[in-house]
PDB file of N, CA, C and O in Angstrom:
ATOM      1  N   MET A   1      -0.145  49.660  -9.042  1.00  0.00           N
ATOM      2  CA  MET A   1       0.807  48.689  -8.545  1.00  0.00           C
ATOM      3  C   MET A   1       0.583  47.390  -9.322  1.00  0.00           C
ATOM      4  O   MET A   1      -0.551  46.938  -9.483  1.00  0.00           O
ATOM      5  N   ASN A   2       1.685  46.797  -9.802  1.00  0.00           N
ATOM      6  CA  ASN A   2       1.535  45.536 -10.518  1.00  0.00           C
ATOM      7  C   ASN A   2       1.560  44.354  -9.542  1.00  0.00           C
ATOM      8  O   ASN A   2       1.857  44.515  -8.359  1.00  0.00           O
ATOM      9  N   GLU A   3       1.246  43.181 -10.056  1.00  0.00           N
ATOM     10  CA  GLU A   3       1.127  41.999  -9.196  1.00  0.00           C
ATOM     11  C   GLU A   3       2.457  41.637  -8.525  1.00  0.00           C
ATOM     12  O   GLU A   3       2.467  41.197  -7.375  1.00  0.00           O
ATOM     13  N   GLU A   4       3.556  41.814  -9.219  1.00  0.00           N
ATOM     14  CA  GLU A   4       4.865  41.492  -8.629  1.00  0.00           C
ATOM     15  C   GLU A   4       5.179  42.416  -7.450  1.00  0.00           C
ATOM     16  O   GLU A   4       5.654  41.958  -6.411  1.00  0.00           O
ATOM     17  N   GLN A   5       4.916  43.707  -7.612  1.00  0.00           N
ATOM     18  CA  GLN A   5       5.121  44.645  -6.502  1.00  0.00           C
ATOM     19  C   GLN A   5       4.208  44.299  -5.327  1.00  0.00           C
ATOM     20  O   GLN A   5       4.617  44.370  -4.168  1.00  0.00           O
ATOM     21  N   ALA A   6       2.979  43.927  -5.637  1.00  0.00           N
ATOM     22  CA  ALA A   6       2.028  43.547  -4.589  1.00  0.00           C
ATOM     23  C   ALA A   6       2.515  42.314  -3.839  1.00  0.00           C
ATOM     24  O   ALA A   6       2.403  42.236  -2.615  1.00  0.00           O
ATOM     25  N   LYS A   7       3.044  41.372  -4.565  1.00  0.00           N
ATOM     26  CA  LYS A   7       3.548  40.139  -3.951  1.00  0.00           C
ATOM     27  C   LYS A   7       4.717  40.445  -3.017  1.00  0.00           C
ATOM     28  O   LYS A   7       4.829  39.847  -1.946  1.00  0.00           O
ATOM     29  N   ILE A   8       5.575  41.357  -3.412  1.00  0.00           N
ATOM     30  CA  ILE A   8       6.710  41.743  -2.566  1.00  0.00           C
ATOM     31  C   ILE A   8       6.210  42.353  -1.258  1.00  0.00           C
ATOM     32  O   ILE A   8       6.715  42.015  -0.187  1.00  0.00           O
ATOM     33  N   ILE A   9       5.234  43.238  -1.333  1.00  0.00           N
ATOM     34  CA  ILE A   9       4.683  43.846  -0.116  1.00  0.00           C
ATOM     35  C   ILE A   9       4.040  42.778   0.759  1.00  0.00           C
ATOM     36  O   ILE A   9       4.210  42.787   1.979  1.00  0.00           O
ATOM     37  N   ALA A  10       3.304  41.862   0.144  1.00  0.00           N
ATOM     38  CA  ALA A  10       2.656  40.798   0.918  1.00  0.00           C
ATOM     39  C   ALA A  10       3.690  39.891   1.580  1.00  0.00           C
ATOM     40  O   ALA A  10       3.500  39.474   2.723  1.00  0.00           O
ATOM     41  N   LEU A  11       4.770  39.584   0.887  1.00  0.00           N
ATOM     42  CA  LEU A  11       5.832  38.759   1.485  1.00  0.00           C
ATOM     43  C   LEU A  11       6.518  39.500   2.629  1.00  0.00           C
ATOM     44  O   LEU A  11       6.880  38.890   3.636  1.00  0.00           O
ATOM     45  N   GLN A  12       6.696  40.798   2.480  1.00  0.00           N
ATOM     46  CA  GLN A  12       7.257  41.590   3.576  1.00  0.00           C
ATOM     47  C   GLN A  12       6.307  41.595   4.771  1.00  0.00           C
ATOM     48  O   GLN A  12       6.749  41.536   5.918  1.00  0.00           O
ATOM     49  N   ALA A  13       5.011  41.665   4.504  1.00  0.00           N
ATOM     50  CA  ALA A  13       4.020  41.618   5.583  1.00  0.00           C
ATOM     51  C   ALA A  13       4.072  40.267   6.289  1.00  0.00           C
ATOM     52  O   ALA A  13       3.972  40.204   7.514  1.00  0.00           O
ATOM     53  N   LEU A  14       4.225  39.195   5.531  1.00  0.00           N
ATOM     54  CA  LEU A  14       4.347  37.862   6.116  1.00  0.00           C
ATOM     55  C   LEU A  14       5.602  37.770   6.971  1.00  0.00           C
ATOM     56  O   LEU A  14       5.570  37.197   8.060  1.00  0.00           O
ATOM     57  N   THR A  15       6.697  38.325   6.492  1.00  0.00           N
ATOM     58  CA  THR A  15       7.944  38.334   7.261  1.00  0.00           C
ATOM     59  C   THR A  15       7.761  39.099   8.565  1.00  0.00           C
ATOM     60  O   THR A  15       8.215  38.651   9.618  1.00  0.00           O
ATOM     61  N   PHE A  16       7.104  40.241   8.502  1.00  0.00           N
ATOM     62  CA  PHE A  16       6.818  41.004   9.716  1.00  0.00           C
ATOM     63  C   PHE A  16       5.954  40.175  10.656  1.00  0.00           C
ATOM     64  O   PHE A  16       6.212  40.121  11.859  1.00  0.00           O
ATOM     65  N   LEU A  17       4.938  39.535  10.113  1.00  0.00           N
ATOM     66  CA  LEU A  17       4.009  38.742  10.917  1.00  0.00           C
ATOM     67  C   LEU A  17       4.725  37.648  11.700  1.00  0.00           C
ATOM     68  O   LEU A  17       4.484  37.487  12.897  1.00  0.00           O
ATOM     69  N   VAL A  18       5.596  36.901  11.044  1.00  0.00           N
ATOM     70  CA  VAL A  18       6.255  35.788  11.744  1.00  0.00           C
ATOM     71  C   VAL A  18       7.249  36.283  12.789  1.00  0.00           C
ATOM     72  O   VAL A  18       7.661  35.517  13.660  1.00  0.00           O
ATOM     73  N   GLY A  19       7.632  37.534  12.714  1.00  0.00           N
ATOM     74  CA  GLY A  19       8.527  38.104  13.713  1.00  0.00           C
ATOM     75  C   GLY A  19       7.819  38.674  14.929  1.00  0.00           C
ATOM     76  O   GLY A  19       8.466  39.093  15.889  1.00  0.00           O
ATOM     77  N   GLU A  20       6.500  38.689  14.894  1.00  0.00           N
ATOM     78  CA  GLU A  20       5.697  39.246  15.987  1.00  0.00           C
ATOM     79  C   GLU A  20       4.856  38.124  16.596  1.00  0.00           C
ATOM     80  O   GLU A  20       3.761  37.836  16.112  1.00  0.00           O
ATOM     81  N   GLU A  21       5.360  37.498  17.646  1.00  0.00           N
ATOM     82  CA  GLU A  21       4.757  36.280  18.186  1.00  0.00           C
ATOM     83  C   GLU A  21       3.278  36.424  18.543  1.00  0.00           C
ATOM     84  O   GLU A  21       2.478  35.553  18.201  1.00  0.00           O
ATOM     85  N   ASP A  22       2.905  37.498  19.219  1.00  0.00           N
ATOM     86  CA  ASP A  22       1.506  37.675  19.621  1.00  0.00           C
ATOM     87  C   ASP A  22       0.590  37.836  18.407  1.00  0.00           C
ATOM     88  O   ASP A  22      -0.486  37.241  18.339  1.00  0.00           O
ATOM     89  N   ILE A  23       1.032  38.643  17.464  1.00  0.00           N
ATOM     90  CA  ILE A  23       0.232  38.869  16.262  1.00  0.00           C
ATOM     91  C   ILE A  23       0.160  37.585  15.439  1.00  0.00           C
ATOM     92  O   ILE A  23      -0.895  37.240  14.906  1.00  0.00           O
ATOM     93  N   LEU A  24       1.280  36.883  15.341  1.00  0.00           N
ATOM     94  CA  LEU A  24       1.316  35.627  14.595  1.00  0.00           C
ATOM     95  C   LEU A  24       0.325  34.626  15.175  1.00  0.00           C
ATOM     96  O   LEU A  24      -0.410  33.975  14.433  1.00  0.00           O
ATOM     97  N   GLN A  25       0.304  34.504  16.490  1.00  0.00           N
ATOM     98  CA  GLN A  25      -0.617  33.552  17.119  1.00  0.00           C
ATOM     99  C   GLN A  25      -2.065  33.912  16.823  1.00  0.00           C
ATOM    100  O   GLN A  25      -2.889  33.032  16.573  1.00  0.00           O
ATOM    101  N   ARG A  26      -2.375  35.194  16.850  1.00  0.00           N
ATOM    102  CA  ARG A  26      -3.744  35.631  16.536  1.00  0.00           C
ATOM    103  C   ARG A  26      -4.086  35.298  15.088  1.00  0.00           C
ATOM    104  O   ARG A  26      -5.184  34.822  14.802  1.00  0.00           O
ATOM    105  N   PHE A  27      -3.146  35.546  14.173  1.00  0.00           N
ATOM    106  CA  PHE A  27      -3.376  35.216  12.771  1.00  0.00           C
ATOM    107  C   PHE A  27      -3.635  33.720  12.611  1.00  0.00           C
ATOM    108  O   PHE A  27      -4.570  33.320  11.916  1.00  0.00           O
ATOM    109  N   MET A  28      -2.814  32.902  13.249  1.00  0.00           N
ATOM    110  CA  MET A  28      -2.977  31.453  13.123  1.00  0.00           C
ATOM    111  C   MET A  28      -4.309  30.999  13.726  1.00  0.00           C
ATOM    112  O   MET A  28      -4.976  30.126  13.171  1.00  0.00           O
ATOM    113  N   ASP A  29      -4.690  31.585  14.848  1.00  0.00           N
ATOM    114  CA  ASP A  29      -5.975  31.241  15.464  1.00  0.00           C
ATOM    115  C   ASP A  29      -7.142  31.596  14.545  1.00  0.00           C
ATOM    116  O   ASP A  29      -8.070  30.804  14.378  1.00  0.00           O
ATOM    117  N   LEU A  30      -7.092  32.777  13.957  1.00  0.00           N
ATOM    118  CA  LEU A  30      -8.190  33.235  13.100  1.00  0.00           C
ATOM    119  C   LEU A  30      -8.237  32.510  11.756  1.00  0.00           C
ATOM    120  O   LEU A  30      -9.316  32.256  11.219  1.00  0.00           O
ATOM    121  N   SER A  31      -7.070  32.181  11.221  1.00  0.00           N
ATOM    122  CA  SER A  31      -7.014  31.584   9.883  1.00  0.00           C
ATOM    123  C   SER A  31      -7.036  30.061   9.896  1.00  0.00           C
ATOM    124  O   SER A  31      -7.299  29.428   8.874  1.00  0.00           O
ATOM    125  N   GLY A  32      -6.761  29.480  11.053  1.00  0.00           N
ATOM    126  CA  GLY A  32      -6.659  28.024  11.114  1.00  0.00           C
ATOM    127  C   GLY A  32      -5.353  27.508  10.550  1.00  0.00           C
ATOM    128  O   GLY A  32      -5.200  26.305  10.340  1.00  0.00           O
ATOM    129  N   SER A  33      -4.418  28.394  10.303  1.00  0.00           N
ATOM    130  CA  SER A  33      -3.104  28.023   9.776  1.00  0.00           C
ATOM    131  C   SER A  33      -2.168  27.689  10.918  1.00  0.00           C
ATOM    132  O   SER A  33      -2.385  28.083  12.063  1.00  0.00           O
ATOM    133  N   ASP A  34      -1.120  26.952  10.581  1.00  0.00           N
ATOM    134  CA  ASP A  34      -0.054  26.716  11.545  1.00  0.00           C
ATOM    135  C   ASP A  34       1.268  27.066  10.876  1.00  0.00           C
ATOM    136  O   ASP A  34       1.292  27.485   9.718  1.00  0.00           O
ATOM    137  N   ALA A  35       2.363  26.894  11.601  1.00  0.00           N
ATOM    138  CA  ALA A  35       3.677  27.277  11.077  1.00  0.00           C
ATOM    139  C   ALA A  35       4.006  26.525   9.791  1.00  0.00           C
ATOM    140  O   ALA A  35       4.610  27.087   8.878  1.00  0.00           O
ATOM    141  N   THR A  36       3.613  25.262   9.718  1.00  0.00           N
ATOM    142  CA  THR A  36       3.867  24.474   8.510  1.00  0.00           C
ATOM    143  C   THR A  36       3.122  25.067   7.322  1.00  0.00           C
ATOM    144  O   THR A  36       3.680  25.192   6.232  1.00  0.00           O
ATOM    145  N   ASP A  37       1.859  25.431   7.535  1.00  0.00           N
ATOM    146  CA  ASP A  37       1.082  26.065   6.458  1.00  0.00           C
ATOM    147  C   ASP A  37       1.771  27.331   5.959  1.00  0.00           C
ATOM    148  O   ASP A  37       1.878  27.561   4.755  1.00  0.00           O
ATOM    149  N   LEU A  38       2.231  28.142   6.894  1.00  0.00           N
ATOM    150  CA  LEU A  38       2.872  29.402   6.505  1.00  0.00           C
ATOM    151  C   LEU A  38       4.114  29.150   5.666  1.00  0.00           C
ATOM    152  O   LEU A  38       4.345  29.836   4.670  1.00  0.00           O
ATOM    153  N   ARG A  39       4.913  28.170   6.065  1.00  0.00           N
ATOM    154  CA  ARG A  39       6.124  27.862   5.284  1.00  0.00           C
ATOM    155  C   ARG A  39       5.767  27.315   3.908  1.00  0.00           C
ATOM    156  O   ARG A  39       6.332  27.737   2.899  1.00  0.00           O
ATOM    157  N   GLN A  40       4.833  26.380   3.872  1.00  0.00           N
ATOM    158  CA  GLN A  40       4.496  25.719   2.610  1.00  0.00           C
ATOM    159  C   GLN A  40       3.746  26.628   1.646  1.00  0.00           C
ATOM    160  O   GLN A  40       3.845  26.463   0.430  1.00  0.00           O
ATOM    161  N   ARG A  41       3.007  27.573   2.178  1.00  0.00           N
ATOM    162  CA  ARG A  41       2.158  28.409   1.329  1.00  0.00           C
ATOM    163  C   ARG A  41       2.631  29.862   1.251  1.00  0.00           C
ATOM    164  O   ARG A  41       1.858  30.748   0.883  1.00  0.00           O
ATOM    165  N   ALA A  42       3.878  30.105   1.589  1.00  0.00           N
ATOM    166  CA  ALA A  42       4.397  31.475   1.614  1.00  0.00           C
ATOM    167  C   ALA A  42       4.321  32.155   0.251  1.00  0.00           C
ATOM    168  O   ALA A  42       4.299  33.384   0.175  1.00  0.00           O
ATOM    169  N   ASP A  43       4.281  31.379  -0.814  1.00  0.00           N
ATOM    170  CA  ASP A  43       4.222  31.950  -2.157  1.00  0.00           C
ATOM    171  C   ASP A  43       2.818  31.856  -2.763  1.00  0.00           C
ATOM    172  O   ASP A  43       2.614  32.233  -3.917  1.00  0.00           O
ATOM    173  N   ASP A  44       1.867  31.364  -2.001  1.00  0.00           N
ATOM    174  CA  ASP A  44       0.494  31.178  -2.464  1.00  0.00           C
ATOM    175  C   ASP A  44      -0.249  32.516  -2.417  1.00  0.00           C
ATOM    176  O   ASP A  44      -0.352  33.125  -1.352  1.00  0.00           O
ATOM    177  N   PRO A  45      -0.764  32.978  -3.553  1.00  0.00           N
ATOM    178  CA  PRO A  45      -1.468  34.262  -3.562  1.00  0.00           C
ATOM    179  C   PRO A  45      -2.618  34.334  -2.556  1.00  0.00           C
ATOM    180  O   PRO A  45      -2.874  35.395  -1.988  1.00  0.00           O
ATOM    181  N   ALA A  46      -3.307  33.222  -2.333  1.00  0.00           N
ATOM    182  CA  ALA A  46      -4.413  33.229  -1.366  1.00  0.00           C
ATOM    183  C   ALA A  46      -3.898  33.449   0.054  1.00  0.00           C
ATOM    184  O   ALA A  46      -4.516  34.178   0.830  1.00  0.00           O
ATOM    185  N   MET A  47      -2.781  32.832   0.396  1.00  0.00           N
ATOM    186  CA  MET A  47      -2.192  33.028   1.727  1.00  0.00           C
ATOM    187  C   MET A  47      -1.717  34.471   1.876  1.00  0.00           C
ATOM    188  O   MET A  47      -1.953  35.108   2.903  1.00  0.00           O
ATOM    189  N   LEU A  48      -1.046  34.980   0.843  1.00  0.00           N
ATOM    190  CA  LEU A  48      -0.548  36.354   0.903  1.00  0.00           C
ATOM    191  C   LEU A  48      -1.702  37.349   1.011  1.00  0.00           C
ATOM    192  O   LEU A  48      -1.611  38.340   1.736  1.00  0.00           O
ATOM    193  N   ALA A  49      -2.778  37.080   0.291  1.00  0.00           N
ATOM    194  CA  ALA A  49      -3.961  37.938   0.391  1.00  0.00           C
ATOM    195  C   ALA A  49      -4.535  37.878   1.801  1.00  0.00           C
ATOM    196  O   ALA A  49      -4.969  38.894   2.345  1.00  0.00           O
ATOM    197  N   GLY A  50      -4.537  36.693   2.388  1.00  0.00           N
ATOM    198  CA  GLY A  50      -5.033  36.536   3.752  1.00  0.00           C
ATOM    199  C   GLY A  50      -4.209  37.309   4.761  1.00  0.00           C
ATOM    200  O   GLY A  50      -4.749  37.889   5.703  1.00  0.00           O
ATOM    201  N   VAL A  51      -2.899  37.316   4.561  1.00  0.00           N
ATOM    202  CA  VAL A  51      -2.016  38.080   5.452  1.00  0.00           C
ATOM    203  C   VAL A  51      -2.338  39.569   5.342  1.00  0.00           C
ATOM    204  O   VAL A  51      -2.457  40.260   6.354  1.00  0.00           O
ATOM    205  N   LEU A  52      -2.476  40.055   4.119  1.00  0.00           N
ATOM    206  CA  LEU A  52      -2.808  41.473   3.945  1.00  0.00           C
ATOM    207  C   LEU A  52      -4.183  41.788   4.519  1.00  0.00           C
ATOM    208  O   LEU A  52      -4.363  42.819   5.167  1.00  0.00           O
ATOM    209  N   ASP A  53      -5.149  40.914   4.286  1.00  0.00           N
ATOM    210  CA  ASP A  53      -6.489  41.130   4.845  1.00  0.00           C
ATOM    211  C   ASP A  53      -6.439  41.200   6.368  1.00  0.00           C
ATOM    212  O   ASP A  53      -7.130  42.013   6.982  1.00  0.00           O
ATOM    213  N   PHE A  54      -5.622  40.349   6.969  1.00  0.00           N
ATOM    214  CA  PHE A  54      -5.473  40.334   8.423  1.00  0.00           C
ATOM    215  C   PHE A  54      -5.005  41.701   8.921  1.00  0.00           C
ATOM    216  O   PHE A  54      -5.573  42.248   9.866  1.00  0.00           O
ATOM    217  N   PHE A  55      -3.979  42.245   8.292  1.00  0.00           N
ATOM    218  CA  PHE A  55      -3.477  43.557   8.710  1.00  0.00           C
ATOM    219  C   PHE A  55      -4.466  44.673   8.382  1.00  0.00           C
ATOM    220  O   PHE A  55      -4.618  45.615   9.160  1.00  0.00           O
ATOM    221  N   LEU A  56      -5.133  44.572   7.247  1.00  0.00           N
ATOM    222  CA  LEU A  56      -6.097  45.604   6.871  1.00  0.00           C
ATOM    223  C   LEU A  56      -7.291  45.637   7.813  1.00  0.00           C
ATOM    224  O   LEU A  56      -8.010  46.635   7.868  1.00  0.00           O
ATOM    225  N   GLY A  57      -7.506  44.572   8.543  1.00  0.00           N
ATOM    226  CA  GLY A  57      -8.598  44.510   9.498  1.00  0.00           C
ATOM    227  C   GLY A  57      -8.277  45.073  10.864  1.00  0.00           C
ATOM    228  O   GLY A  57      -9.139  45.095  11.743  1.00  0.00           O
ATOM    229  N   ASN A  58      -7.038  45.535  11.061  1.00  0.00           N
ATOM    230  CA  ASN A  58      -6.636  46.088  12.358  1.00  0.00           C
ATOM    231  C   ASN A  58      -5.706  47.271  12.101  1.00  0.00           C
ATOM    232  O   ASN A  58      -4.525  47.093  11.804  1.00  0.00           O
ATOM    233  N   GLU A  59      -6.248  48.464  12.218  1.00  0.00           N
ATOM    234  CA  GLU A  59      -5.492  49.665  11.845  1.00  0.00           C
ATOM    235  C   GLU A  59      -4.201  49.831  12.636  1.00  0.00           C
ATOM    236  O   GLU A  59      -3.178  50.210  12.067  1.00  0.00           O
ATOM    237  N   ALA A  60      -4.230  49.557  13.934  1.00  0.00           N
ATOM    238  CA  ALA A  60      -3.021  49.727  14.752  1.00  0.00           C
ATOM    239  C   ALA A  60      -1.915  48.791  14.280  1.00  0.00           C
ATOM    240  O   ALA A  60      -0.763  49.203  14.144  1.00  0.00           O
ATOM    241  N   GLN A  61      -2.266  47.536  14.032  1.00  0.00           N
ATOM    242  CA  GLN A  61      -1.260  46.582  13.554  1.00  0.00           C
ATOM    243  C   GLN A  61      -0.797  46.937  12.147  1.00  0.00           C
ATOM    244  O   GLN A  61       0.378  46.780  11.814  1.00  0.00           O
ATOM    245  N   LEU A  62      -1.723  47.415  11.327  1.00  0.00           N
ATOM    246  CA  LEU A  62      -1.378  47.841   9.975  1.00  0.00           C
ATOM    247  C   LEU A  62      -0.352  48.967  10.016  1.00  0.00           C
ATOM    248  O   LEU A  62       0.652  48.925   9.304  1.00  0.00           O
ATOM    249  N   LEU A  63      -0.603  49.963  10.841  1.00  0.00           N
ATOM    250  CA  LEU A  63       0.317  51.101  10.924  1.00  0.00           C
ATOM    251  C   LEU A  63       1.667  50.691  11.499  1.00  0.00           C
ATOM    252  O   LEU A  63       2.703  51.189  11.056  1.00  0.00           O
ATOM    253  N   ASP A  64       1.669  49.795  12.474  1.00  0.00           N
ATOM    254  CA  ASP A  64       2.936  49.281  13.013  1.00  0.00           C
ATOM    255  C   ASP A  64       3.731  48.566  11.928  1.00  0.00           C
ATOM    256  O   ASP A  64       4.937  48.770  11.792  1.00  0.00           O
ATOM    257  N   MET A  65       3.045  47.727  11.160  1.00  0.00           N
ATOM    258  CA  MET A  65       3.711  46.994  10.090  1.00  0.00           C
ATOM    259  C   MET A  65       4.263  47.954   9.039  1.00  0.00           C
ATOM    260  O   MET A  65       5.405  47.807   8.603  1.00  0.00           O
ATOM    261  N   CYS A  66       3.467  48.925   8.634  1.00  0.00           N
ATOM    262  CA  CYS A  66       3.910  49.883   7.616  1.00  0.00           C
ATOM    263  C   CYS A  66       5.114  50.684   8.100  1.00  0.00           C
ATOM    264  O   CYS A  66       6.040  50.946   7.332  1.00  0.00           O
ATOM    265  N   ALA A  67       5.100  51.069   9.361  1.00  0.00           N
ATOM    266  CA  ALA A  67       6.244  51.803   9.917  1.00  0.00           C
ATOM    267  C   ALA A  67       7.489  50.926   9.906  1.00  0.00           C
ATOM    268  O   ALA A  67       8.572  51.386   9.541  1.00  0.00           O
ATOM    269  N   ALA A  68       7.342  49.682  10.299  1.00  0.00           N
ATOM    270  CA  ALA A  68       8.488  48.770  10.325  1.00  0.00           C
ATOM    271  C   ALA A  68       9.019  48.503   8.919  1.00  0.00           C
ATOM    272  O   ALA A  68      10.227  48.370   8.719  1.00  0.00           O
ATOM    273  N   MET A  69       8.114  48.427   7.950  1.00  0.00           N
ATOM    274  CA  MET A  69       8.499  48.154   6.568  1.00  0.00           C
ATOM    275  C   MET A  69       8.893  49.424   5.819  1.00  0.00           C
ATOM    276  O   MET A  69       9.409  49.362   4.703  1.00  0.00           O
ATOM    277  N   GLU A  70       8.643  50.585   6.450  1.00  0.00           N
ATOM    278  CA  GLU A  70       8.920  51.880   5.836  1.00  0.00           C
ATOM    279  C   GLU A  70       8.192  52.042   4.504  1.00  0.00           C
ATOM    280  O   GLU A  70       8.780  52.409   3.486  1.00  0.00           O
ATOM    281  N   ILE A  71       6.882  51.753   4.550  1.00  0.00           N
ATOM    282  CA  ILE A  71       6.039  51.917   3.368  1.00  0.00           C
ATOM    283  C   ILE A  71       4.849  52.800   3.738  1.00  0.00           C
ATOM    284  O   ILE A  71       4.530  52.972   4.914  1.00  0.00           O
ATOM    285  N   ALA A  72       4.206  53.348   2.728  1.00  0.00           N
ATOM    286  CA  ALA A  72       3.017  54.173   2.946  1.00  0.00           C
ATOM    287  C   ALA A  72       1.894  53.323   3.530  1.00  0.00           C
ATOM    288  O   ALA A  72       1.784  52.134   3.234  1.00  0.00           O
ATOM    289  N   ALA A  73       1.073  53.937   4.351  1.00  0.00           N
ATOM    290  CA  ALA A  73      -0.009  53.212   5.022  1.00  0.00           C
ATOM    291  C   ALA A  73      -1.040  52.649   4.042  1.00  0.00           C
ATOM    292  O   ALA A  73      -1.753  51.702   4.374  1.00  0.00           O
ATOM    293  N   ASP A  74      -1.127  53.219   2.846  1.00  0.00           N
ATOM    294  CA  ASP A  74      -2.086  52.696   1.874  1.00  0.00           C
ATOM    295  C   ASP A  74      -1.499  51.615   0.975  1.00  0.00           C
ATOM    296  O   ASP A  74      -2.226  51.023   0.177  1.00  0.00           O
ATOM    297  N   ALA A  75      -0.211  51.347   1.085  1.00  0.00           N
ATOM    298  CA  ALA A  75       0.435  50.353   0.219  1.00  0.00           C
ATOM    299  C   ALA A  75      -0.145  48.950   0.383  1.00  0.00           C
ATOM    300  O   ALA A  75      -0.360  48.277  -0.625  1.00  0.00           O
ATOM    301  N   PRO A  76      -0.410  48.473   1.608  1.00  0.00           N
ATOM    302  CA  PRO A  76      -0.996  47.131   1.723  1.00  0.00           C
ATOM    303  C   PRO A  76      -2.370  47.019   1.052  1.00  0.00           C
ATOM    304  O   PRO A  76      -2.672  45.990   0.447  1.00  0.00           O
ATOM    305  N   ALA A  77      -3.193  48.044   1.146  1.00  0.00           N
ATOM    306  CA  ALA A  77      -4.506  48.003   0.490  1.00  0.00           C
ATOM    307  C   ALA A  77      -4.346  47.994  -1.029  1.00  0.00           C
ATOM    308  O   ALA A  77      -5.054  47.270  -1.729  1.00  0.00           O
ATOM    309  N   ARG A  78      -3.421  48.793  -1.531  1.00  0.00           N
ATOM    310  CA  ARG A  78      -3.173  48.790  -2.978  1.00  0.00           C
ATOM    311  C   ARG A  78      -2.630  47.438  -3.412  1.00  0.00           C
ATOM    312  O   ARG A  78      -3.001  46.924  -4.468  1.00  0.00           O
ATOM    313  N   ALA A  79      -1.746  46.860  -2.594  1.00  0.00           N
ATOM    314  CA  ALA A  79      -1.197  45.537  -2.900  1.00  0.00           C
ATOM    315  C   ALA A  79      -2.305  44.492  -2.911  1.00  0.00           C
ATOM    316  O   ALA A  79      -2.347  43.630  -3.789  1.00  0.00           O
ATOM    317  N   ARG A  80      -3.187  44.572  -1.945  1.00  0.00           N
ATOM    318  CA  ARG A  80      -4.277  43.585  -1.860  1.00  0.00           C
ATOM    319  C   ARG A  80      -5.149  43.636  -3.099  1.00  0.00           C
ATOM    320  O   ARG A  80      -5.555  42.594  -3.612  1.00  0.00           O
ATOM    321  N   ARG A  81      -5.440  44.818  -3.580  1.00  0.00           N
ATOM    322  CA  ARG A  81      -6.256  44.952  -4.794  1.00  0.00           C
ATOM    323  C   ARG A  81      -5.540  44.401  -6.020  1.00  0.00           C
ATOM    324  O   ARG A  81      -6.189  43.985  -6.981  1.00  0.00           O
ATOM    325  N   SER A  82      -4.212  44.395  -5.998  1.00  0.00           N
ATOM    326  CA  SER A  82      -3.438  43.934  -7.148  1.00  0.00           C
ATOM    327  C   SER A  82      -3.204  42.430  -7.152  1.00  0.00           C
ATOM    328  O   SER A  82      -2.834  41.861  -8.179  1.00  0.00           O
ATOM    329  N   LEU A  83      -3.416  41.783  -6.013  1.00  0.00           N
ATOM    330  CA  LEU A  83      -3.252  40.330  -5.957  1.00  0.00           C
ATOM    331  C   LEU A  83      -4.495  39.651  -6.522  1.00  0.00           C
ATOM    332  O   LEU A  83      -5.578  40.237  -6.557  1.00  0.00           O
ATOM    333  N   ALA A  84      -4.324  38.421  -6.958  1.00  0.00           N
ATOM    334  CA  ALA A  84      -5.454  37.644  -7.465  1.00  0.00           C
ATOM    335  C   ALA A  84      -6.564  37.617  -6.425  1.00  0.00           C
ATOM    336  O   ALA A  84      -6.312  37.373  -5.245  1.00  0.00           O
ATOM    337  N   GLY A  85      -7.783  37.866  -6.862  1.00  0.00           N
ATOM    338  CA  GLY A  85      -8.922  37.866  -5.950  1.00  0.00           C
ATOM    339  C   GLY A  85      -9.114  39.175  -5.223  1.00  0.00           C
ATOM    340  O   GLY A  85     -10.008  39.287  -4.384  1.00  0.00           O
ATOM    341  N   GLY A  86      -8.302  40.163  -5.522  1.00  0.00           N
ATOM    342  CA  GLY A  86      -8.383  41.431  -4.810  1.00  0.00           C
ATOM    343  C   GLY A  86      -9.418  42.394  -5.351  1.00  0.00           C
ATOM    344  O   GLY A  86      -9.700  43.417  -4.726  1.00  0.00           O
ATOM    345  N   GLN A  87      -9.984  42.084  -6.496  1.00  0.00           N
ATOM    346  CA  GLN A  87     -10.986  42.960  -7.072  1.00  0.00           C
ATOM    347  C   GLN A  87     -12.310  42.711  -6.360  1.00  0.00           C
ATOM    348  O   GLN A  87     -12.653  41.574  -6.034  1.00  0.00           O
ATOM    349  N   TYR A  88     -13.028  43.767  -6.131  1.00  0.00           N
ATOM    350  CA  TYR A  88     -14.325  43.617  -5.475  1.00  0.00           C
ATOM    351  C   TYR A  88     -15.278  44.660  -6.028  1.00  0.00           C
ATOM    352  O   TYR A  88     -14.870  45.696  -6.552  1.00  0.00           O
ATOM    353  N   GLU A  89     -16.536  44.359  -5.899  1.00  0.00           N
ATOM    354  CA  GLU A  89     -17.554  45.305  -6.338  1.00  0.00           C
ATOM    355  C   GLU A  89     -18.086  46.046  -5.134  1.00  0.00           C
ATOM    356  O   GLU A  89     -18.310  45.458  -4.076  1.00  0.00           O
ATOM    357  N   GLU A  90     -18.287  47.338  -5.298  1.00  0.00           N
ATOM    358  CA  GLU A  90     -18.904  48.119  -4.237  1.00  0.00           C
ATOM    359  C   GLU A  90     -20.401  48.121  -4.482  1.00  0.00           C
ATOM    360  O   GLU A  90     -20.860  48.431  -5.582  1.00  0.00           O
ATOM    361  N   TRP A  91     -21.155  47.776  -3.459  1.00  0.00           N
ATOM    362  CA  TRP A  91     -22.597  47.647  -3.590  1.00  0.00           C
ATOM    363  C   TRP A  91     -23.348  48.854  -3.055  1.00  0.00           C
ATOM    364  O   TRP A  91     -24.579  48.847  -3.042  1.00  0.00           O
ATOM    365  N   SER A  92     -22.659  49.869  -2.622  1.00  0.00           N
ATOM    366  CA  SER A  92     -23.365  51.025  -2.060  1.00  0.00           C
ATOM    367  C   SER A  92     -23.751  52.018  -3.123  1.00  0.00           C
ATOM    368  O   SER A  92     -24.351  53.048  -2.817  1.00  0.00           O
TER     369      SER A  92
END
């Protein structure tokens, strides 16, 4: 997956997030973001990565989002790896 495709998935995840009031509030509580931050940083790779990380940390919400977006359940993880800062080393 290239970075542009990853960005599209992350933006779709953000769109899903803002449409789900309970989930949105939890994201804002955990991230310290508010509605203004989300609007101003909607195109920021770090914010988009944070949105994907949020969903990747909760399988039920991840699967709900993927079903709503009609994408494969592994697409957000692939997108996260393709965004800036998504590379990681495995230490095991």
